C-alpha positions, 0 to 999 in steps of 0.5 A: 481899359476900353477899345477906341477907334482912331478916328480922322485927325486924331493924334496919340497925343490928342486921344491921351489928353481928351481921356486923361492918361499919357503916351506911355500908357496907351502904348503899354496897353497896345504892345507894337503900337507907335506913335507913327503908326496911328491911322483912322479906323485902327482899334486901340486900348485906352486905359480909364482915368480914374479922375475922368471915370469918377467925374463921367462914370459913362465915357468908357460906353460912350467914348465917341460921344464923350469926345463930341464936346468938352469937359465942361459941357458935360459937367451937365449932367441933363447932358449925360446918356439916359440913366447915366445922370446919377448913381442911385441915392445921388440928388440927381439919379433918374433912374434906368438901366445899366 
């Protein structure tokens, strides 16, 4: 899981869709949270999506950067944050520290 701060205009469903998880999994990670009680600035825990993590392993460290574009935008690894363009041993790996 990673911590996420709700942004203006976001709803629980939109956050779940953006990070490829379902609403019940977010609710179970945040006891006492209800879909009606979401507001900008609220800190919530978001479960990690295996599918999304395998495709974009850096997204849990840069969720606000990740949310700024569509998944297809991030398919171009040249747009990934520095040091996250692949893993060691992959042809796209450029080095950097993690």
